[in-house]
Structure formats: C-alpha cells, structure tokens
C-alpha positions as CSV (number, residue, x, y, z in Angstrom):
1,M,0.0,0.0,0.0
2,P,2.8,2.6,0.8
3,A,4.6,1.8,-2.4
4,A,1.4,2.2,-4.5
5,L,0.6,5.4,-2.8
6,A,4.2,6.8,-3.3
7,L,4.0,5.8,-7.0
8,A,0.5,7.2,-7.7
9,P,1.5,10.8,-8.6
10,L,4.2,9.4,-11.1
11,A,1.6,7.3,-12.5
12,L,-0.9,10.1,-13.0
13,A,1.7,12.5,-14.4
14,G,3.0,9.9,-16.8
15,G,-0.3,8.6,-17.8
16,Y,-1.4,12.1,-18.7
17,A,1.8,13.0,-20.5
18,L,1.2,9.7,-22.6
19,L,-2.4,11.1,-23.4
20,L,-1.0,14.4,-24.5
21,K,1.8,12.6,-26.6
22,L,-0.6,10.4,-28.6
23,G,-2.6,12.1,-31.3
24,A,-5.5,9.9,-30.9
25,T,-5.9,10.7,-27.1
26,R,-4.8,14.3,-27.3
27,R,-8.4,15.6,-27.4
28,I,-9.2,13.5,-24.5
29,A,-6.4,15.0,-22.5
30,Y,-7.4,18.6,-23.4
31,G,-11.0,17.8,-22.4
32,L,-10.0,16.4,-18.9
33,L,-8.6,19.9,-18.0
34,E,-11.3,22.1,-19.4
35,E,-13.1,24.5,-17.1
36,G,-15.6,22.7,-15.2
37,G,-14.3,19.4,-16.4
38,P,-13.5,16.1,-14.6
39,V,-10.2,17.3,-13.2
40,E,-11.4,20.6,-11.9
41,L,-14.4,19.0,-10.2
42,A,-12.3,16.3,-8.7
43,T,-9.7,19.1,-7.3
44,F,-12.7,20.9,-5.9
45,A,-13.9,17.8,-4.0
46,L,-10.5,16.7,-2.8
47,L,-9.7,20.3,-1.5
48,L,-13.1,20.6,0.2
49,A,-12.8,17.1,1.9
50,G,-9.3,18.0,3.1
51,G,-10.5,21.5,4.5
52,V,-13.5,20.0,6.4
53,L,-11.5,17.1,7.8
54,G,-8.5,19.2,8.7
55,L,-10.8,21.6,10.6
56,R,-12.0,18.6,12.5
57,L,-8.4,17.6,13.1
58,A,-7.6,20.9,14.5
59,M,-10.5,20.8,17.0
60,E,-9.5,17.1,18.0
61,A,-5.9,18.4,18.5
62,R,-7.2,21.2,20.7
63,E,-9.4,18.7,22.8
64,S,-6.6,16.3,23.1
65,G,-4.3,18.9,24.8
66,A,-2.0,19.5,21.8
67,R,0.0,22.7,21.8
68,A,-1.9,25.7,20.4
69,L,0.5,25.9,17.5
70,V,-0.5,22.4,16.4
71,S,-4.2,23.1,16.3
72,G,-3.6,26.5,14.9
73,F,-1.5,25.1,12.1
74,Y,-4.2,22.7,11.0
75,A,-6.9,25.4,11.3
76,V,-5.0,27.7,8.9
77,F,-4.0,24.9,6.6
78,S,-7.5,23.7,6.4
79,G,-9.0,27.2,6.0
80,G,-6.5,27.6,3.0
81,L,-7.7,24.3,1.5
82,L,-11.4,25.6,1.7
83,L,-10.5,29.0,0.3
84,T,-8.7,27.2,-2.7
85,A,-11.6,24.9,-3.2
86,L,-14.1,27.8,-3.5
87,E,-11.7,29.6,-5.9
88,E,-11.6,26.4,-7.9
89,V,-15.3,26.7,-8.9
90,A,-15.3,30.5,-8.8
91,W,-17.2,30.6,-5.5
92,G,-20.0,28.6,-7.0
93,Q,-20.3,30.7,-10.2
94,R,-19.4,27.8,-12.5
95,I,-21.9,25.6,-10.8
96,L,-24.8,28.1,-10.3
97,G,-24.0,30.3,-13.4
98,F,-24.6,33.8,-11.8
99,D,-23.0,36.8,-13.4
100,T,-19.7,38.5,-12.1
101,P,-20.4,42.0,-10.8
102,A,-19.2,44.7,-13.3
103,A,-16.7,46.3,-11.0
104,F,-15.1,43.0,-10.2
105,K,-15.3,41.7,-13.9
106,A,-13.2,44.7,-15.0
107,L,-10.3,43.6,-12.6
108,N,-10.5,39.9,-13.4
109,R,-8.5,38.4,-16.2
110,Q,-11.1,35.8,-16.9
111,G,-14.1,38.0,-16.0
112,E,-15.0,35.6,-13.1
113,L,-15.7,36.0,-9.3
114,T,-12.3,34.7,-8.3
115,L,-9.2,36.2,-6.4
116,H,-6.5,34.1,-8.2
117,N,-7.3,35.7,-11.6
118,L,-7.1,39.3,-10.4
119,Q,-4.5,41.4,-12.2
120,G,-1.3,41.3,-10.3
121,V,-2.3,38.0,-8.5
122,H,-2.6,35.8,-11.6
123,E,1.0,36.5,-12.7
124,A,2.3,34.9,-9.4
125,L,0.2,31.7,-9.7
126,P,2.9,29.5,-11.3
127,C,5.0,29.9,-8.1
128,L,2.2,28.9,-5.7
129,P,2.4,25.0,-6.5
130,L,6.2,25.3,-6.3
131,L,6.0,26.6,-2.9
132,F,3.6,23.9,-1.9
133,G,5.7,21.0,-3.3
134,L,8.9,22.6,-1.6
135,G,7.0,23.2,1.5
136,G,5.8,19.6,1.6
137,L,9.3,18.3,1.0
138,A,10.5,20.5,4.0
139,G,7.6,19.1,6.1
140,V,8.8,15.5,5.3
141,G,12.2,16.4,6.3
142,L,11.0,17.8,9.6
143,G,9.5,14.4,10.6
144,S,12.5,13.4,12.7
145,R,12.5,16.7,14.7
146,R,10.3,16.4,17.8
147,P,9.0,20.0,18.0
148,F,7.4,19.4,14.5
149,H,6.5,15.9,14.9
150,A,2.6,16.7,15.1
151,V,2.6,18.7,11.9
152,A,5.3,16.9,9.8
153,A,4.3,15.4,6.4
154,P,4.4,11.6,6.0
155,R,7.4,10.2,4.1
156,V,5.2,8.4,1.7
157,L,3.9,11.8,0.3
158,A,7.6,12.8,-0.7
159,T,7.0,11.8,-4.3
160,W,3.7,13.7,-4.4
161,F,5.5,16.9,-3.4
162,L,8.3,16.2,-5.7
163,A,6.0,15.6,-8.7
164,I,4.1,18.9,-7.8
165,A,7.5,20.8,-7.7
166,V,8.7,19.5,-10.9
167,L,5.4,20.2,-12.8
168,A,5.4,23.8,-11.2
169,V,8.9,24.3,-12.6
170,L,7.8,23.3,-16.0
171,D,5.0,26.0,-15.7
172,V,7.4,28.6,-14.6
173,C,9.6,27.8,-17.6
174,A,6.6,27.9,-20.0
175,H,5.8,31.6,-18.6
176,A,9.5,32.7,-18.4
177,F,11.1,31.5,-21.6
178,A,10.3,31.6,-25.2
179,L,9.5,28.0,-26.1
180,E,8.2,26.2,-29.2
181,R,4.4,26.5,-29.1
182,H,3.6,22.7,-28.7
183,V,6.2,22.5,-25.9
184,E,4.9,25.5,-24.0
185,K,1.3,24.1,-24.4
186,A,2.4,20.6,-23.1
187,F,4.1,22.2,-20.2
188,R,1.1,24.3,-19.3
189,R,-1.3,21.4,-19.5
190,L,0.9,19.2,-17.4
191,A,1.2,22.1,-14.8
192,E,-2.6,22.3,-14.7
193,L,-2.6,18.6,-13.5
194,S,-0.4,19.7,-10.4
195,E,-3.6,21.4,-9.0
196,L,-5.2,17.9,-8.7
197,L,-1.9,16.5,-7.2
198,V,-1.9,19.3,-4.7
199,A,-5.5,18.7,-3.7
200,A,-5.0,15.0,-3.4
201,S,-1.8,15.3,-1.4
202,A,-3.4,17.7,0.9
203,L,-6.2,15.4,1.6
204,L,-3.7,12.5,2.2
205,Y,-1.6,14.7,4.5
206,V,-4.7,15.3,6.6
207,L,-5.9,11.7,6.6
208,L,-2.5,10.2,7.4
209,N,-1.7,12.6,10.1
210,R,-5.1,12.4,11.7
211,S,-4.9,8.6,11.8
212,R,-1.2,8.9,13.4
213,L,-2.2,11.4,15.8
214,R,-5.4,9.8,16.9
215,R,-3.3,6.7,17.7
216,E,-0.8,8.6,19.7
217,W,-3.4,10.6,21.6
218,R,-5.3,7.4,22.4
219,E,-2.0,5.8,23.7
220,R,-1.3,8.8,25.8
221,R,-4.7,8.8,27.5
222,G,-4.2,5.1,28.1
223,R,-0.9,5.8,29.9
224,R,-2.4,8.6,31.9
225,R,-5.3,6.3,33.0
226,R,-2.9,3.6,34.0
227,T,-0.7,6.0,36.0
228,A,-3.8,7.5,37.7
229,A,-5.0,3.9,38.6
230,R,-1.6,3.0,40.0
231,F,-1.6,6.2,42.1
232,A,-5.1,5.5,43.4
233,S,-4.1,2.0,44.2
234,G,-1.1,3.1,46.0
235,A,-2.9,5.7,48.0
236,A,-5.8,3.2,49.0
237,A,-3.0,0.8,50.2
238,V,-1.5,3.5,52.5
C-alpha cells in the first residue's frame, strides 16, 4: 500500500503525458482539464474534503491537549484548502451560473468571481504549486524533529511533493522563456495537473496525520489512566 501510494503521482503524471503525446488521445487529455471538467471538479472535491477534515483535526488536537501551534496550524492549513476549493469553482459561479459584478469583472483576467485571476495576482500563480511542493518536502524532512512531529508530512508523500514541484517548474519555464508553441502548451497542460496533485496530497496529508495522531493521543490517554490507577491503588494501600 505505501509503495502504491508513493508511485501514484508518477503514474498520474506519466499517464497524462502519454495522453498528450498520442494524437489519438490528445483531445481527451485537453477535455479532462477544461473549465468545469472532470479534473477541476475532482480537485474541488478533494480540497473541500481536506479542508473539512482538517478543521475537524484542528478541533481534535485542541481537545486532546496538543499545543496551540499544532491546532492553529491545522486550522490555518484547512482554511487555505477551503478557500482554494471555492476559488476552484469561482465561489460557485461555474456551478450556479450567476454573473460577475461589473466592478469585479473589470479587474479579473477571466471575468470571473475569483481572487486568483485578479490582475497582479494571476502572474504569481505558477509559483504557488512550487512553494507547496517545496514546503511539503520540507515538512517530510522535519518529521524526525520532535518539535514538528505533530505537523510533519508523512514520508510516503515525498514523491507527491516532488512531482508537484517538478510540474510547477515546467509551468514557470513556460511563462518565463520563449519555447516552441507545442512544448509550451504541453508544459502548461501538465502544470494544470499539478492542481489535482496538490488537492490529493493535501487530503492525504490530513488523513494520514489524523490517523497517526489519533493513535498517539489514544495511547497517551491510556498511559495517563494507568498512571492514575496505580496512584489511586497506592494511595488506597497506604
């Protein structure tokens, strides 16, 4: 299971690259990444699930006596996932089909009710998946350090973060350098796939850490009960 999970992002990226490469399947590859298409809806669902479960984890951390920084980190992280999920579907605009206010539409590159397409923000977008991937790799590296144990990323997600960072670099290159048109288009399509990988890895991060932390909190409560029982027993004997 861990091996399959670690190889999953490589299989997804490689499979999509193959769809792009083959002329017979290129149209399918483009269709998957259309606005409101399967990949976008899957990304929204994964981000939404990660945000909701992450907020629940933040509350459980607080109830279990974890440091405020731990519960605070999961709360902020989950809030970011929920914000990104809503941005992914233009705050419901693509689903409900309502119009963009004229004042906001004039500032938005795509005429939508989104923050990430605002002038001045859109240009920085290629860097965000790169920061997420590098941050995730740093989180994996911090796993052995006790102060960061509760928020460290599981090692099995290292390949996910690495794949996200590599795809993000391709996107940065497509924006920064004059590439052949078909190469630039392929790089940007692959980079769009990174949004799905970000959403999936974020959800996996929450699920895997929740499972590990719940087990640790349960064991800690058990030790406390046993210690209290021994103390009570000793006091009664006296």
